[in-house]
N, C-alpha and C positions, 0 to 999 in steps of 0.2 A: 504494500500500500504506500502511495506517495506521501511525503511529509506535508505537501501543500494541498492535498485533496480535501475538499470541504471547507477551505478557508474562504471567508467573504472577500469581495473584490478589494476593499481598502487594505486589508491585511496582506493580501497577495501583492499589492502594489508596494507597500512598505517593505516587505521581505525582498522583492525584486530590486528595489532601490538600494537596499543595504548590500545585496549580493554584487550589484554593479559597482558600488563604491569599493568593495573589497577587491574586486578584479582590477580596478584602476590602481589601487595601492600596490597590488601584486606586480602589475606591469611596470610601474615606476620604480619600485624597489629592486625588482629583478634586473631591469635595464641598468640602473645605476651601479648595483653591485658588480655585475659582469663587466661594466666599463672600467670600474676601479681596479678589479683584479687582473683583467686581461686588456690593459690599455694599449699594449704594444702589438696585439694581434687580434684581429676581428674576423673570424672565419665566415661570418654571415656576409661580410662585404667581399671577401675574396672568392668564396664558393657559395653563392646563394642557392643554387640548385641542390647541392649536397646537403647544405644546412637545413633547407626546407624538407628534404627527403628524410633526414635523420630525425628531426623534431616531430614530423608527422608519424614516423614509424614507432615512436615512443608511445603512441596511443595504444599499441598492442598490449601494454601493461595492464590495461583494464580487462583484457580477456582472461587474466588470471582469476577474475571473479567467478568464472565457471567452475573453478576448483574449490574455492572457499565460501562462496555465497550460495546458500541453499535455494533461495527462490530462482536463481538462474539455472541451477541443476534441475529443479523441478520443471522449468520451462523447456529445457532440452528433452526431458522425458516426455513431456506433453506433445512434443513434435512427432514422436513415434506412436503415441497413443491417440485415440479419439478424444477430442475435447469433451469434457463433461458439460452436459446441457443443464442450465439452471432452471428451476421451476418458474422463475419470474425474473424480470429485469427491472433495473432502476435507471434513472437518468444519472449522468456522471456527476452532476452537482446537486447538492441539496437545496440550493437557492430556488426560490419560487420563480424568479425571472428566467432561470435556465431550464425549468421543468417543461416537459412537452405539453403543449396546449391541447385541450380537449376539443375534438372536432365539433363545430357548432351544430352539425346536422344530427349528431348522435345524442339522444337524451341521457340524462344522468341516471334515470330510473327506467326500468323496463315496463311493459304493459302489465296491468294487474292480472293476477292469476288467483282464482278462488279455490281454496282447498277445504274439504270438510274438516271440522275440528274433531279430534279424537279425545274424548273424555275418558278418564279412568273411572272405575266403579265407585271409588270413594268420592270423586268429584260429583258423580251423578247423584249419590245419596245425599250429599250436602246440598246440592241444588234443589232436590225434591223437598227436603226439610225446610229450606229457606222459603220455597214457594208456598208451603202449607202454612207456615207461621206468618208470612207476610202476604195474606190474601188480598189486601187492598192495593198492593203494588202492581203496576202495569208495565214494568220494564221487562223486556224480553231480549235475550241475547241470541245473536245469529249463530247458526251451526256452521257457518262458513267463515273462513279467515282470508284476508287479502294478502297476497304475497307478491313482493316486488324485489328485484335484485339490481345491484349496481351495474353500471356499464363495464365493459371489458377493460376500458382504459383505467378504471379505478381498482382493478383486481389486485395489482401489486400492493397498493397502499392498504387495501383491506386485509390482505394476508399479513403484512408487516404489523398491522395494528393488533392482531391477535397473538403476536409473538412476544417473547420476553425481550428485555433490553439487550442482554448478552447475545441472544440469537439474532436480533436485528442488526447489531454491530458486526457480527460475524458474516451475516448475509451481505451487508453492504461491502465489506472488504472483499468477499468472494466475487461480487459482481464487478467491482472496480478492477480486480485482477483479471477478470474475464475480458474486460475491455482493452487491456494492454495488448500491444502488438506482440506477436510471437517472435521467436528468435529468427526464423526465416524471413519474416516481414522486416525486422530491424536490419538484417543483413542486406536485403534488397534496397532499402532506403539508403543505407550507407554506401552501397555500390553506385547508386544514382548521384550522390553528392560528393564522393571522394575526389573526383577529378576537379570539380568546381572549387572545392576547398583548397586543393593543392595549387591550382593556378592562382587563386587569390593570394595565398601566402607567398608563393614564389614571386609574383609580381610586386608584392610589398618589399621583400628582401632585395629584389633587383632594383627597385626605385630608390631604396635607401643607400645604394652604392654611390649615388651622385654626391658631389661636394656642394651642391646648391640646395640646401634644405628648405628654403622659403617656398618656392613654387611646388616642390615635391610634396612637402607636408600639407600644403593647401590642397593639392590634387587628391591626396589620400583622404583628407577630411570631407571630400564631397561624397563619401559613401552614404552619409545621412540624406543627401539630396536624392540620390538614386533609390535609396530605400523608401523615401516618401513617395516618389513617382511610381515605383513598381508596386508598393503596397496599395496605392490608390487604384491601380489597374487590376491587380490580383489580390484583393483583400482576403485575409483569413479570419479576422475578427472585426468588430465594430471600431476598435481602436486604430485600425489602419486606414480609416477614411481620410481622404485628402481635404485639407482646409487651408484657407489663405493664411491663417495665423501660424500654422505649422510651417508653411513655406517661408514666411517672414522670419520665423525663429531659426530655421535651418540656414538661410542665407546670412543672417546675423552671426550665427555660429561659425560659418566658413570665413566670414570677414574677420571675426575675432581671432581665429587660428592664424590667419595671414598676418595680423598685426603682432601677435605674440611671437611668432617665428621671425618676423621682420625686425622686431626690437632686439633680438639676439644677434641676427646676422643681416644687416641692412642691404646686402648685395643681392639683387634679383637674378642677375646672370641672364644667359640666353636660353631660348627654348630648346630643350634637349630631349633625348629619348626617354630619360627617366621620368619625365612628366607623364608621358604616355603610359609607362609602367604603373605609375601611381593612379592614374585614372582607371586603368585596367583592374588594379587591385580593388578599387572602390566599387566598380561595376560588378565584379564577381562576388565580392562580399555581400552586396545587396541581393544579387540573384540567389546566393546560397541561403541567406537568412529568410528572405521573403518566401521562396519556394518551399523551404523546409517547414515554415509555419503554415503554409497553405496545405502541405501534405499531412502534417500532424498539428492539429489545432490545440492540443492540450498536452501538458507535460506528463500527465498520468498515463497516456497511451504509450509514450516512448521512454525507454530506459536510456537516458542520455549517456552514461558511461559505456553501456554496451554499444550504443551507436558509434561513439568515437573509437571504441576498440576495433570494430569492424572497418572503420575508415582507415585506421592505421594499418590493419592487415591488408586491405586491398591496395593501399598505396605502396606498401612494402613489396607486394607481389608484382604490381603493374608498372611501377615507376623506375625500378632499378636499371632497365636497359638505357634509359635516358642519360645516366651517368657516363656510360661508355660512349654513347653517341656524341655527347658534348666534349668528351675527352679527346676522341680521335678527330673531331672536327676543329680542335684547338679553340673552341668557344669558352670552355671552362675546364682547365687542366686539373685532373684529379691527383691529389697527393694524400697519402695516408696521414691523418693528423697525429700530432704528438699527444702525449698524455695530458698536457695542460689544455690543449684544444678539446680533447675528449671531455675533460671536466667542465669546460665552458659550455660545450654542447649539451651535456647531460643536465647541468644546472638550468640553463636557459630553456631547455626542452621540458623539464619536469615542472618548473614553476611558471614559466612564461607561456607554455603551450598546453601541457597535459592538464594541469590543475585549473588554470585560468579559463581555458576554453569551455570546460564543462560548467564552471560557475557562471560564465558569461552567457552561454546558451540557456541555462536555467533561468537566469535573470531576465533574458529576453522573452521567455515563455510567460513569466509572471507579470511582465509589464507590457511591452510591445516592441516590435522590430525597430521602430524609429527611436524609442528611448534607448535601446541597446546600442545602436550605432552612434547616437549623440554622446553616449558615455565614453566612447573611444576618444572623442575630442578633449575630454577632461584631462587625459594624460599629458597633453602638450603643455598647457600652462603650469600643471603641477610639476612636470619634469624641469621646465625652465626655472620654476621657483626653487626647486631643490638645488639645481646647479648654481643659481645666484646665492643661495644660502651657504653653500659649501665653498664657493669661490671667493678668494680674497680680493681680487680686483674688480669683480662684477658689482654692478649697482642697479637699483631698481629704476627702470626706464618708464617714462610716462606711457609709451606705446604698449608696454606690457600690461599695465592696468586697464588701458582702453580696450585692449584685445581680450583680456581675461574676463572682463565683466559680461560682454555678450555671450561668451561661451557658457558661463555658469548660468546666466539668466535664461538663456534659451533652453537649457536642459531642465531647469525648474519650471519654466512655462509649459513645456510639453507634458511634464508630469502633472501639472495642475490641470491642464486641459483634459488629460486622460481621466482624472477624477470626476470631471463634470461632463462626461459623455461627448468629448470632442467638441465642446463649445467653441465657436469661431467669433471672438470679439472683434477681430480686424474686419471681417466681412460685415458684421453688424454695424460697426462704425462707418465703414465704406458705404453701405446701403443707406444709412442715415444721412451721410454727407450728400449723396446723390439725390436723396429726397428733398433735402433742404435747398440744394442748388436748383432743382426743378421747380419748387415752390417760389423761390426768389426770381427765377427767370419768368415764370408766369405772372408774378406780381408786377415786375418791371414792364413786361409786355402789355399788360392790361392798363397800367398807368400811362404808358406812352400812347395807347389807343384812345384813352379818354381825353388826353390833351390834344390829340389831333382831331377829334370829332367836332368841336365848335368851329374849327378853322376850315372845315370842308365847305367849299363854295356851293355845292349842290344842296347842302342842308341850310345854309344861311340866306340864299337868294329867294325872294318872294316872287312866286309866279304871278300873283294878282296884287296890284298895288292897293294901298289902303284908301287913297282918294277915289279910285275907280269904284270900290265897293260902297263908299259913302254916297257918291253921285247916283248910283243905281238905286239905292234905298230912297233917296229924295224923290226920284222920278216915280217910283211906285206909290209914294204918298200923294203926289199931285194927281195921279190918275184916279186915285180913290176919291 
């Protein structure tokens, strides 16, 4: 049973927010520690393909859970046996808003059915004695009773109402487990997204090899924009709806990232291939997250560690020929790393990839795809702040504060909008402004028309003179 199953929406959002903040801290601390320890050698910059392949293959560590985790072993056994059919089913959430609606055409109660009442002998004797003693009463009871039964859609709740509390909780846990994807289904989904995930991370490592971090980091931060657009086209939940307020928040976040990185390195440089790699990483990250949320709408259905375990397994099996292809094509020469480099790769892979990716995807399921991608931008001002804090010659730049403010505010605004069913205040204000402009234009146009009306010559010219009318009236009086 999932830890978050049955939680109300507000608690789910708070838990997801905390998970995303933990992931941001893990990414910042992991990046800073590895840069301090291995400042002289960065394998991710020298061999991005091999670094991505090794870090992704570390996901296979989660597959050890099939040995030590009993629910996974039981799921493996269920793949070979027929699944047990439950006598009834429940909705995945206990909230009333998520419960299936009753069809309006189906009545809650069936048509009446009259069944004869079966009295026992003692009841008949008591009835006869009461009738003899109370000869003046005229109340007569019918020998038929009316029987109605609930609709079929209410059968599950009716059965649970007659069960004990312990049996009800056990039944709910069994039903939630039955809704989870099987091991084969999780493996199929992992196979569908393993290449997308690898391309997104390889593009990220390839983009970071550039010496111009301003444009590259800004290009990578556009992942939230692509997530917003793809989520609006392929929504998985109501939180993926496209709104004008979300668009303004995302654009403000991207502009803030640009100012933060520009405050650290004010050289823009020329347009290079690394910017394309950064945009490619953003696009594939958005595709991976939006399509996975559309395929699996709830974290209770998907076992996230198992999913990443199969992702690592499929990448380990399918990607290794690319190392030799790049080596013999002289695009990326392969050298067996030293033990220090292995320590760097293992540390960065365990903390920066294996642990953080599971927590990040879990936080995205609890919140939304857009909130998850916006949380990635929080690492940039936090990293710069850590570098400024530990550097002796660095100083707080005004551009840093001007850029950090929209990054944090945009993240908070999107969370706030998610709490209020994607309310769009920017669109409301824009509609109000258009309405005011329309009324003002109509008022000015009506005032201009009223001012022009007395000056119209056709309205002010008299077709019959006043003296002509008076002369005709005097002639009529003389005739009389």
